N, C-alpha and C positions, 0 to 999 in steps of 0.2 A: 491579639493576646491582651491589649489594654482594656478591650470590651469585656473580656471573661473577668479581669479584675475588678471590674466595676459592676457588672451585672450579677455576679455570684453574690457578693455582700448584699446586694438589694433583694435578690431572691431570698437569701436566707434570713433577711431582718424579720419576715413575717413569721417564719418557723421559730426562730429564737424568742420573738416576743411571745407568741401564741404558747411555747413550751413553758417558758418561765411563769405566765400566769397561771398555766395549769398546775404547775409544780408548787408556786407560792400561795394560789388561791384556788385551791381544788373546789371549794364550795360552789363557786360559779360554774363549774362543769360537771358536778356530781349529777344533777337532775337530768341532764342530757344523757350522760353515761348510764344512768340508771335505767332509762328507757332502752338504750341500745343494749344493756346487759340483759334486760328482761325479754328483748326481742330474741337474743341469741339463746336464753335459758328455754323459752319457749320452742324454739326451732330445734333445740338438741333435746328436748324432753327432760331437762335437769330439774328435779324436785326440790333441790336444797339451794336456794337463792342466796346470793351474796349480800353481806350486811352493808350498812352505809359506810362504815370504817373500811371494809375491803375495798369498796368501790372508790373510795377516796384515795386509797393506797395505789390503786391501779391507775387513777388519773394523774397522781403524782409521778408514778414512774414513767407513765407516758409522755408526760410534759417534760420530764428530765432528759429523757432519751431524745425527744424531739429538739430540745434546746441544744444538747451536745452535738447531735448530728449537723443542725444549723450552723454552729460555730465551726465545725469541721469544713462545711462548705464555704462559710465566708473567708476563712483564712486560706483555702486551697489545699488542705490536707486530706488527701485522697477524696477529691471532690466528686468523682463519679460513684464511688461506694456511698459517700454521704448522701448524695442527691437520690439515689435509688433507695437508701434507708429511710429519707424523708418521704418519698412517695408511698413506701410501704406503711410507715407510721400514720400516714394521712387518710388511708383507707378506712381504718376504723372510725375516724370522725365523720367521713362522708356517709359511712352506714348509719351512725348514731343520727346525724342531722338530715337524713333523708326525709322528704316531706310526704312520703306516699302512705305513711301511718301516723296516727297520732291525732291529737285534738285539732279542731279547726282554728282555734284561737292563736296557735302557734305555728301554724303553716307557712305564712310569709317569712317569719324569722328563720325557720328551719330551711326553707327554700333557698334563702340568702346564704346561709351557712354552708349548705349543700353544694350551690354552685361555686362558691369560694373554694371549697374543699377539693372539688373537681378539678377547678383551674390550678390549684397548688399542685395536684397530684401531676397534671399534664406538664406544668413547668420543671417540676422534680425529674420528670421522665426524660424531658429535653436536656436537662443538664447532665443527667446521668449517661445519655447518648453521645455526649460531646467528647471526642478523643483528641481534642486539643491539636488537630491536624495530624495526628498519627493514625495509621491505618487501621480501620475497624475489624471486626472479627470476620465478616464476610469477605472483605479483601484478603486478609490472611489466609482464609481457607482456600480461596481462589489462587493465591500466590504459591500455597503448599501444593495444590493440585498441580499447578503449572510447572512448579520445580519438579514434582515427582514425575511428570510427563517427560520433562527435559532429560531427567536422570535415566529413565527407561529407554529414550532414544539415544542418549550418550552410550548407555551400555550395548544396545544393539549394534550402534556403529563401531563400537570397540570390538565386538565379536566379529562382525563382517570385515574389519580392518584386520584382525588377527588372523582369520581364515584367509584373506587374500595374501597377507604377509607370509603365512605357511605355505601356501600354493606357490609363491614367487621362490621361496627357499627350496622347495621341492623341485621346481622347474630348473633353478640354477644348479642344484646338485644333478639333476639329470643331464643338463648340458655339460657340466664338468666331467661327469662319468663318460659321456659320450666322447668328449674331446680325448680323454684319457684313454679310452678304447681306441679311438682312432690314431693317437700318437703311438700306442702300442703296436697296433696293425702296420702302421707305417715303419716302425722300427724293426718289427719281425720281417716284413718284406725286404727291408733295405738288407738285414742280415742274411736273409736267404740269398738275396741276389750276390751279396759279396761272398758267401759260402760257395755258391754256383760258380762265380767266377774263379775263386781259388781252386775249387776241385777241377775246372776245366783246364786251368793252367797247369796242375799238377798232372792231370791225364796227358796234357799235350807234351810236358817234359818226359813223362814216363814212355809215351810213344816214341818220341825222338831217341831216348836212350835205347830203347828196345830196337829201334831200326838201325842205330848205330851197331849195337851189338851183334845183329843178324848180319849186316854188312862185313863187320870185322870177320865174324865166323865163317862167313861165304868166302872171303878172301883168303883166310887161313887155310880152309878146305881146298880152294883152288891151288894154292901154293903146294899143299901135301899132294894133291893128286899129279900136278906137274913134276914134283920130285919123284913120285912112284912110276910115272911114264918114262922119266929120264933114266930111272934105275932099270926098268924094265928093258928099255932099248939098248942100255949097256950090256945087260945079260945077254940080250940076243946076239948082239955083235960078237960077244965073247965066245958064244957057242959056235958061231959061223966060222970064226977064225981058227 
């Protein structure tokens, strides 16, 4: 953390100084900017070239933007955005100062500036890629994919668990129903045996009553028959006398 607080102002100092020089003294940069503008106009086929005043205005605006972005980087205000902005603002300077075209007299100076601009772009890109210990985009994407995979797995496990729970409930219900049927069957069998015993007892009692009634009827008939025989004998004796 301390290294960042020291390194960022050191890196930003070059951008702030160069931006202020371009904004306050654009004349020193107009010639180089003019060559770059002419190169762009030639490549784009633009027939109406910019005037010196317009080029100076572009130089001032570019310098002011560079200085502001450098200040943001120095004070740590949106440092990644400021660093990437500085990298983008330095690209036109590298193009303007490229040594591959132009007169031979200025090639060494242009090469020196070109190399300095390329180095500044690289340093700004490194500063822009500094997440200060926070996870980067690649890590966040990987974590998001991992979390999504875990969520899908948890959902599948929940579905399987729900199916198992439902099957368990069905099995428990079936066992309960079977037990209920078994209890009902046992109760019915018990009631049937009880009814059978009661019916057998009642039949036995009825049979005993019928037997007793038959015996009584037989005894009564025998008594009647004995009386009739006695009466007949008495009648015969009376006739004989």
